[in-house]
N, C-alpha and C positions, 0 to 999 in steps of 0.2 A: 374433657377440660370445659365444653360448652354446657352442659348440662349443670356443672358446679359453679360456673360463672351466672347461669341463669338462675340458679337456686339461692345463690348469695345476693343478686340484685333484688331478687322478688322479697328474700327475707327484710333486706334494708326497707325496701317501700312498703311491707306490710307492718313495720316497726314503725313506720312514721307518726301514724296518727295516734295509736295510745301514748305514744310518747309526748306528742304535743298537747293531748289530753292531760296526762299527769304534770307537765310543766305549767299549765294554766291552774290546776288546783293546786299546785304548790304554792303560786301568787295569792289563790284565795286564802290558803291557811296562813301565810303569812300577815296578810292583814287581819284576819280574824284572832291568831295567836302570836302576835308578833315577838314576843319573850320566849316561845318555846323552844328549848334547846336540842330539840331532835330535827327541827325543820332543816336546818342547815348540811346536816347527815342526810336529809332525804333529797334536797336537791342535790348533793353530788353524787347520789344514786342515779338520779335522774338523766345528770350531765355523763355519767357514765354509759348509761344505755345510749345515749345520742352518738358515743363516741364508737359502741359496739356496732350500731347501725352504719355510722360512717365508714367501718373498717369493712363490713359486707359489701358496701358499694363500692369499694376500690377494687374487691377483686376482678382480676380480669382486664384491668384498665392499666395505665402506665401512670400512676401518682407523679407529681412533682416533687423534688427534694429541694430542702431548703435547708441552711446552714444553721444546725440547733446546738444549744449548750446540753450535752447528754446527760451532765450533772442534774441539771434541773428536770428532766423528763424523767429521770429514773426517779428522783426524790419524790416527784408526784405518784410514780407507782406505788413506790415502797409504804409512803404514808397512806393511802388508800387501803392497800393490802394488811398492813398493820393494825389498822383500827377495825377489820373485818375479821380477824383470827383471834384463835385463843391464847389466852396470855400465858400459855404454856410455851408457845412457839416465840422466841425472841429474834427480832430483825436488828441485825447491825448492820451499818454503812461505813464505807472507807473511802470517802470520796475527797478530792484536790480543792483547796480554795479557789483555785484559778478556774477560768472557763475552760470546757473542753468542746471546741467547735467541730461536728462532723456532719455529713449531709445525712437527712434523716426525713421520713415521713412518719412523723410523731405517732397517729395514732396507729399503724402498723408496728412501728418498733416497741410501743406499751405492749402491744398485743403479745408480742414475743415474750418480753421480760415478764408480764402474767403467766404465759405458758409456763415460763421455766420455774417461777415461784409456786404455782398450784402443782406440779411435779415435785418439786421439794416438799412441799407440804403433804402431799401423799406420801411422800418416801420417809417422813419423820413420824407418820400414823399417830400424831397428836401432839407431841411436845418434842422440843430440839431447838436447833439454831439455824438460821437462814443469814448468811453475810452475802453483801452487795459490794462488791469493789469496783473503782474506775483507775485506770492506770494509763501510762502511756509510752510509746517508744517514738523515736525519732520521725516516722511519717504517720503513726496509727495510734488509735485510742483502742481500749480493750474493756470489755465489762466482763466480770466474773461474777456467776450466781453459786455460792456454794451453801450445801446443806450438811448436816449431820445424821443424815437417815441411813436407809437401809444399802445404799451403794448399787453400783451396777458391774456385772462381771465384764472382764476385759473384751471378751469375745463379742458383747453385745454395745461395745462404746459407739460402732457406727450404726449398727442396726435399729438403734433408738430413733432415728430420722427418718426410717423408711415408713411409707404410708402404710397403716395398718396393723404396725408394730406396738403392742400394748401389754403390761404384765396386770391391768385393771380390770375388774368385772363388769365395769360399765364404760361406754364410749369405745369411739371407733378407731383410735390411735393416730388420730390427724394432727395433733397439737404440735408437735415437734417438727411434723414432716412440714407444716405450713410456714412453723418458725425458720427452719432452715431455705426453703424456698422466698419468703420475704427477705432474710438476711441477705442470701446468695445470688438472688435476681435482680431483688428492687434495691437493694443497699450496696452490692457489689463487695459485700464483706465476707465473713468466714464464721461459721459456729461450729464448735467441735466441745467433747469432753475432754478435758486434760489430766482430771484426776480423779480417780474413782476406786474404791475399793468395798467390796459387801462387808454390811455391817460398819463401816465407818464414814460413810457420805460421799459428794459427789462434787465435782466443780464443773461448770460450763462455761465456755468463754467466748464472748462475740467479739470479734476484731473488725474496726471501721477503719476507714483512712480519713485522717485528718482532712478538715476542710475551713477555711477560716472566712470565705465569704461566698456569697451567690453568685452563680456564673452567668 
């Protein structure tokens, strides 16, 4: 754990200088080419790098949780991913109109949702649907990320959250393990596969307690 925390914080530190430089160059480009339509997207990518660095800096610490509207956070992630994904992948959302307040560390929760979407994209193998749903019960809010991909055998529904488990040729199999840690340890919630069938897609649900205001 100490090695992991040290590497994470050093990564955040090393990212700081080039991110600051990119931010400054974006400002120069805006002054030189004020009407360029690509610059706003470049700025979004730089902001994303800042959030990635922030995530790494939080590993090993106990970040403060605040009441957040989970719909707004999810909408931000879906919009970003949709613009940077093939048009053969269709994102759909089913969000309630009212605010859904839960206790969140936004930068880390976004990381979890991005991990789920990236796994869905891998499962789709280039085309299909990703559906994001927000619902509620009496004391909880749930988020479901579903895809029409290759699915998961039931014997592996819990194994996918274990460190090192992966079906990919690249990667360390840490994404879903970290996602579970972020949801269960930092947010005191739950994350699990609730539906999956080989060849017919997967649904993963995150469940969080309602929270109307900061304590």
